[in-house]
C-alpha positions as CSV (number, residue, x, y, z in Angstrom):
1,M,-12.6,-16.7,-22.9
2,N,-16.0,-15.4,-21.7
3,A,-17.0,-11.7,-21.7
4,H,-16.7,-11.3,-17.9
5,F,-13.1,-12.6,-17.9
6,Q,-12.3,-10.3,-20.9
7,A,-13.7,-7.3,-19.1
8,V,-11.6,-8.0,-16.0
9,A,-8.4,-8.6,-18.0
10,A,-9.0,-5.3,-19.9
11,A,-9.5,-3.3,-16.7
12,D,-6.4,-5.0,-15.1
13,H,-4.4,-3.8,-18.1
14,A,-5.9,-0.3,-18.1
15,L,-5.2,0.2,-14.4
16,S,-1.5,-0.6,-14.9
17,V,-0.6,1.6,-17.9
18,Q,-1.9,5.1,-17.2
19,P,1.3,7.2,-17.1
20,N,0.8,9.3,-14.0
21,F,-1.1,6.9,-11.7
22,G,-1.0,3.4,-13.2
23,D,2.4,2.7,-14.6
24,S,4.4,1.6,-11.5
25,E,7.7,1.5,-13.4
26,R,7.3,5.1,-14.4
27,I,6.1,6.2,-10.9
28,L,9.0,4.5,-9.2
29,A,11.4,6.0,-11.7
30,K,10.3,9.4,-10.4
31,V,10.6,8.2,-6.8
32,Y,14.2,7.1,-7.4
33,A,15.0,10.3,-9.2
34,R,13.7,12.3,-6.3
35,Y,15.9,10.4,-3.8
36,R,19.0,10.8,-6.1
37,F,18.3,14.6,-6.5
38,G,17.5,14.9,-2.8
39,S,20.9,13.3,-1.9
40,E,22.6,16.0,-3.9
41,L,20.7,18.7,-2.0
42,F,21.3,17.0,1.4
43,A,25.0,16.8,0.6
44,E,25.2,20.6,0.5
45,R,24.4,20.7,4.2
46,L,25.3,17.2,5.5
47,P,29.0,16.2,5.3
48,G,28.1,12.6,6.0
49,V,25.9,12.5,2.9
50,A,28.4,14.4,0.8
51,A,31.1,11.8,1.5
52,L,28.8,9.1,0.0
53,L,27.2,11.1,-2.8
54,R,29.1,9.5,-5.7
55,T,28.4,6.0,-4.3
56,V,24.6,6.8,-4.0
57,E,24.5,8.4,-7.5
58,G,26.1,5.3,-9.0
59,L,23.7,2.7,-7.4
60,P,21.5,0.7,-9.8
61,D,17.8,1.2,-9.1
62,A,17.5,-2.2,-7.3
63,D,20.1,-1.1,-4.7
64,L,18.8,2.4,-4.4
65,R,15.4,0.9,-3.6
66,R,16.9,-1.3,-0.9
67,I,18.5,1.8,0.6
68,F,15.6,4.2,0.5
69,F,12.7,1.8,0.9
70,D,14.1,0.8,4.3
71,P,11.6,2.1,6.9
72,L,14.1,3.9,9.1
73,L,16.2,5.3,6.3
74,R,13.2,6.5,4.3
75,L,11.9,8.2,7.5
76,A,15.2,10.0,7.9
77,A,15.2,11.0,4.2
78,E,11.7,12.4,4.4
79,D,12.6,14.3,7.5
80,A,15.6,15.7,5.6
81,F,13.3,16.8,2.8
82,S,11.0,18.6,5.3
83,E,13.9,20.2,7.1
84,L,15.4,21.3,3.8
85,E,12.2,23.0,2.8
86,S,11.9,24.8,6.1
87,G,15.6,25.8,6.2
88,R,16.3,23.6,9.3
89,L,18.4,20.9,7.7
90,A,21.8,20.7,9.5
91,S,24.5,18.3,10.6
92,P,24.5,16.1,12.7
93,H,21.5,14.3,11.1
94,R,20.0,10.8,11.5
95,L,20.5,10.3,7.7
96,E,24.3,10.7,8.1
97,Q,24.2,7.8,10.6
98,L,22.0,5.5,8.7
99,L,23.2,6.0,5.1
100,P,26.7,4.5,5.5
101,R,25.2,1.5,7.5
102,A,22.6,1.0,4.7
103,L,25.4,0.9,2.1
104,E,27.3,-1.6,4.1
105,A,24.2,-3.9,4.5
106,L,23.7,-4.2,0.7
107,P,22.4,-6.3,-1.0
108,A,19.9,-6.5,1.9
109,G,18.2,-3.4,3.3
110,L,19.4,-1.9,6.5
111,C,16.6,-3.1,8.8
112,E,16.2,-6.4,6.9
113,A,19.8,-7.2,7.7
114,H,19.1,-6.8,11.4
115,M,16.1,-9.1,11.8
116,L,16.0,-11.9,14.3
117,E,15.2,-14.2,11.4
118,R,15.3,-13.5,7.7
119,W,12.0,-14.0,6.0
120,R,12.0,-13.1,2.3
121,L,9.0,-13.3,-0.1
122,Q,9.2,-14.2,-3.7
123,S,7.8,-11.5,-5.9
124,A,8.8,-9.1,-8.7
125,E,10.5,-6.9,-6.0
126,Q,12.3,-8.1,-2.9
127,H,10.0,-8.0,0.0
128,W,10.9,-9.0,3.6
129,M,9.1,-9.5,6.8
130,W,9.7,-7.8,10.2
131,S,11.0,-10.2,12.9
132,I,11.9,-7.9,15.9
133,V,9.9,-9.1,18.9
134,G,12.4,-10.0,21.6
135,S,15.4,-8.6,19.6
136,Q,18.0,-6.5,21.5
137,D,19.2,-4.9,18.3
138,S,19.1,-1.1,18.2
139,Y,17.5,-0.9,14.8
140,A,14.8,-3.3,15.9
141,A,14.2,-1.1,19.0
142,D,13.8,1.9,16.7
143,L,11.2,0.1,14.6
144,Q,9.4,-1.0,17.7
145,A,9.3,2.6,19.0
146,A,8.0,3.8,15.6
147,F,5.3,1.2,15.7
148,D,4.3,2.1,19.2
149,R,3.8,5.7,18.3
150,I,1.0,4.7,15.9
151,F,-1.1,3.8,19.0
152,S,0.1,6.5,21.4
153,D,-2.5,9.1,20.7
154,N,-5.5,7.4,22.2
155,P,-5.5,5.1,25.3
156,A,-8.2,3.0,23.7
157,N,-5.9,2.0,20.9
158,R,-3.6,-1.0,21.3
159,G,-1.3,-2.9,19.0
160,A,1.3,-5.6,19.2
161,L,3.8,-6.9,16.6
162,L,4.1,-10.6,16.0
163,N,7.1,-12.4,14.6
164,P,6.5,-14.6,11.5
165,D,6.9,-18.3,11.5
166,A,6.9,-20.8,8.6
167,A,3.1,-21.0,8.6
168,A,2.7,-17.2,8.6
169,H,5.3,-16.8,5.9
170,K,3.5,-19.4,3.7
171,K,0.1,-17.6,4.2
172,V,1.6,-14.3,3.0
173,Q,3.5,-15.9,0.2
174,D,0.3,-17.7,-0.9
175,A,-1.7,-14.5,-0.8
176,M,0.9,-12.7,-3.0
177,T,0.8,-15.5,-5.5
178,L,-3.0,-15.5,-5.6
179,L,-3.0,-11.8,-6.1
180,S,-0.7,-12.1,-9.1
181,M,-2.9,-14.9,-10.5
182,L,-6.1,-12.9,-10.2
183,L,-4.7,-9.5,-11.3
184,P,-1.4,-10.2,-13.1
185,R,-0.9,-6.5,-14.0
186,S,-2.3,-4.3,-11.3
187,G,-1.7,-6.6,-8.4
188,P,2.1,-6.9,-8.7
189,A,2.2,-3.2,-9.7
190,A,0.7,-2.2,-6.3
191,L,3.1,-4.5,-4.4
192,R,6.1,-2.9,-6.1
193,H,5.5,0.1,-3.8
194,V,5.8,-2.0,-0.6
195,G,9.2,-2.7,1.0
196,A,8.3,-4.8,4.0
197,I,5.4,-6.7,5.6
198,A,4.8,-6.9,9.3
199,L,2.3,-9.0,11.3
200,L,0.2,-7.5,14.0
201,E,-2.8,-7.8,16.2
202,A,-4.3,-4.4,17.0
203,Q,-7.5,-2.5,17.8
204,L,-8.2,1.2,17.3
205,E,-11.1,3.2,18.5
206,G,-13.0,2.3,15.3
207,G,-12.5,-1.5,15.8
208,I,-10.2,-4.4,15.1
209,V,-7.4,-3.7,12.6
210,L,-7.3,-6.0,9.6
211,S,-4.4,-4.3,7.8
212,A,-2.7,-0.9,7.6
213,A,-0.1,1.0,5.7
214,G,2.9,2.3,7.7
215,G,2.4,5.9,6.8
216,D,4.8,8.6,8.0
217,L,6.0,6.6,11.0
218,T,7.0,3.3,9.4
219,P,7.2,4.1,5.7
220,S,7.3,1.3,3.0
221,T,5.7,-1.2,5.4
222,V,2.4,-3.0,5.3
223,F,0.8,-4.4,8.5
224,V,-1.6,-7.3,8.3
225,S,-3.5,-9.4,10.9
226,L,-3.4,-12.9,9.6
227,D,-5.6,-14.2,12.4
228,Q,-8.4,-11.7,11.7
229,L,-8.2,-12.2,7.9
230,G,-7.9,-16.0,8.1
231,N,-7.8,-16.9,4.4
232,P,-5.5,-16.2,1.4
233,W,-8.2,-14.4,-0.6
234,D,-8.8,-11.7,2.0
235,I,-5.1,-11.5,2.9
236,A,-4.4,-10.9,-0.8
237,G,-7.1,-8.2,-0.9
238,C,-5.5,-6.4,2.1
239,L,-2.1,-6.5,0.6
240,L,-3.5,-5.0,-2.6
241,H,-5.4,-2.4,-0.5
242,E,-2.3,-1.2,1.4
243,G,0.0,-1.5,-1.6
244,L,-2.4,0.8,-3.5
245,H,-2.2,3.4,-0.8
246,M,1.6,3.4,-1.1
247,K,1.4,3.5,-4.9
248,L,-0.8,6.6,-4.9
249,F,1.3,8.2,-2.2
250,D,4.3,7.8,-4.5
251,A,2.4,9.0,-7.5
252,A,1.1,12.1,-5.6
253,R,4.7,13.2,-5.0
254,S,4.7,14.6,-8.5
255,V,1.0,15.2,-9.3
256,S,-1.4,17.3,-7.2
257,L,-4.8,15.7,-6.4
258,A,-6.8,18.4,-4.7
259,K,-7.3,22.2,-4.9
260,A,-8.3,22.2,-1.2
261,P,-6.7,19.2,0.4
262,D,-8.1,20.0,3.9
263,A,-11.7,20.4,2.6
264,T,-13.9,17.7,4.2
265,I,-16.8,15.6,2.9
266,Q,-19.2,13.0,4.5
267,V,-19.5,9.4,3.3
268,P,-22.7,7.5,4.2
269,W,-20.8,4.5,5.7
270,R,-18.7,6.4,8.2
271,N,-19.7,8.7,11.1
272,V,-16.6,10.9,10.7
273,R,-15.9,13.4,8.0
274,W,-13.1,12.7,5.5
275,S,-10.7,15.0,3.9
276,I,-11.2,15.1,0.1
277,V,-7.7,13.6,-0.3
278,R,-8.8,10.6,1.9
279,A,-11.9,10.2,-0.3
280,I,-9.6,10.2,-3.4
281,F,-7.3,7.6,-1.8
282,A,-10.4,5.5,-0.8
283,Y,-11.8,5.6,-4.3
284,H,-8.5,4.4,-5.7
285,V,-8.6,1.4,-3.4
286,Y,-12.3,0.6,-3.9
287,V,-12.0,0.6,-7.7
288,H,-9.1,-1.9,-7.5
289,L,-10.8,-4.0,-4.9
290,S,-14.0,-4.2,-7.0
291,L,-11.8,-5.5,-9.8
292,F,-10.2,-7.9,-7.4
293,K,-13.6,-9.2,-6.4
294,A,-14.7,-9.5,-10.0
295,A,-11.5,-11.4,-10.8
296,A,-12.3,-13.8,-8.0
297,L,-15.8,-14.4,-9.4
298,V,-14.4,-15.3,-12.8
299,A,-11.2,-16.9,-11.6
300,D,-9.5,-19.9,-13.2
301,P,-10.6,-23.1,-11.3
302,R,-6.9,-23.6,-10.4
303,C,-7.1,-20.7,-7.9
304,A,-9.7,-22.6,-5.9
305,E,-7.8,-25.8,-6.2
306,L,-4.6,-24.1,-4.9
307,F,-6.1,-21.7,-2.3
308,G,-9.5,-23.1,-1.5
309,D,-13.0,-22.0,-2.6
310,P,-13.7,-18.5,-1.2
311,A,-17.2,-19.6,-0.3
312,A,-15.8,-22.4,1.9
313,Y,-14.1,-20.0,4.4
314,V,-15.8,-18.6,7.5
315,S,-14.9,-14.9,7.8
316,R,-16.2,-11.7,9.3
317,A,-18.2,-9.6,6.9
318,H,-16.6,-6.5,5.6
319,A,-16.8,-4.4,2.4
320,M,-13.3,-5.3,1.1
321,S,-13.7,-9.1,1.6
322,V,-13.8,-11.5,-1.2
323,V,-15.2,-14.2,1.1
324,N,-18.0,-12.4,3.0
325,N,-19.6,-9.0,2.4
326,D,-22.3,-7.4,4.5
327,T,-24.9,-7.5,1.7
328,A,-27.7,-6.3,4.1
329,H,-25.9,-2.9,4.2
330,R,-26.4,-0.5,1.2
331,Y,-22.6,0.1,1.1
332,G,-21.6,-3.3,2.2
333,R,-19.4,-4.1,-0.8
334,S,-16.4,-2.5,-2.4
335,I,-18.4,-2.0,-5.7
336,D,-21.1,-0.1,-3.8
337,R,-18.6,2.3,-2.3
338,A,-16.7,2.7,-5.6
339,R,-20.0,3.6,-7.4
340,Y,-20.8,6.2,-4.7
341,L,-17.4,7.8,-4.5
342,G,-16.9,7.8,-8.3
343,E,-20.3,9.6,-8.8
344,M,-19.6,12.2,-6.1
345,L,-16.0,12.9,-7.1
346,E,-16.9,13.5,-10.7
347,G,-20.0,15.4,-9.6
348,E,-20.8,17.2,-6.4
349,W,-17.2,17.2,-5.1
350,S,-15.4,17.8,-8.4
351,H,-14.8,21.4,-7.6
352,L,-12.4,20.3,-4.9
353,L,-10.2,18.4,-7.3
354,S,-7.1,19.6,-9.1
355,P,-6.8,18.8,-12.8
356,G,-4.5,15.9,-11.8
357,G,-7.1,14.7,-9.3
358,F,-9.9,14.8,-11.9
359,E,-7.7,13.0,-14.4
360,L,-7.2,10.2,-11.7
361,I,-10.9,9.9,-10.9
362,H,-12.0,9.9,-14.6
363,W,-9.4,7.2,-15.4
364,L,-10.5,5.0,-12.5
365,R,-14.2,5.4,-13.2
366,S,-13.8,4.6,-16.9
367,S,-11.6,1.6,-16.2
368,L,-14.1,0.1,-13.8
369,A,-17.3,0.8,-15.8
370,P,-17.1,-2.1,-18.2
371,V,-16.5,-4.5,-15.3
372,D,-19.3,-3.0,-13.3
373,A,-21.6,-3.5,-16.3
374,A,-20.4,-7.0,-17.2
375,V,-20.0,-8.5,-13.7
376,F,-21.8,-6.6,-11.0
377,A,-24.9,-5.7,-13.0
378,D,-25.5,-9.4,-13.3
379,A,-28.7,-10.3,-11.5
380,R,-27.2,-13.1,-9.5
381,E,-24.3,-11.0,-8.3
382,A,-26.7,-8.1,-7.4
383,A,-28.7,-10.5,-5.4
């Protein structure tokens, strides 16, 4: 085992065991506890939840996940949390309609049970793929409406969902398998925070969309453009990228990251100012994607035999690609952006971080440093 491989393996382990931000099992345990406790609070104001409270409390974690990681039900639950905090939570509520249907749908998730076709993915957690285009089902219509709202703010934005077929299903499955081979600890840990995967073709004002996390409108869902990504290495990187956003979002429910979340900073590769929270989330991704690129550089030859040599694929250049980076640009690689953000977040911008945020940044930077020194400082890679 060479020194480069050992450095990658050590960082992969380090990024999966830190209690507050790395250990997915611990982070998800807090998420499940939050939904169980939330159900108790909701039941005080929502009779439809009160009637099912004992059933919800008795669910094993796997079933609770299928309930609350459903996009529509999780959206309703988060709305209930917000309304509870503001004193507006009252019956009738969308959660009262969806919760009994979700319990009836077990062992599948609510929306999963209403897909035109059932596409499941083999992984440590049960993942499923959206298949709603052309469906007349009311849940599919709600998902489509939530997706459409992502693009409603700007007429220059456009997006369309695509139904999977066997070939698309295999591409996503291959990418998940490859990710687990390259980063056997931190890769699956990120995907544990994803419930569903949807296929899209989309363009925002800033350019063509390669992938996206569902955010507040379609929680627990990752969107990917297979046509734009084109190869399992970059599809795997995008799944890692979006899963990491969801992982940190789940972790940040219990740990504050910034003293001044709305404070803005400027990064040299974008023309718009970012909030400090966005910078933290970006650094979290770029550290892991740098490790992913390093893992690809030192990968077992079986990976290329199974999924093709990364150098053999033709792909558009972008910083998060394993196949093709814009090396003419100073910040054209994930490692370049990780170095910049790490230095700034521990230096000039550090006063904007909470203690938890500083803990996160220091852990990420110290985990990546040996890999940076061993792999990316190599003269051939720098060239």
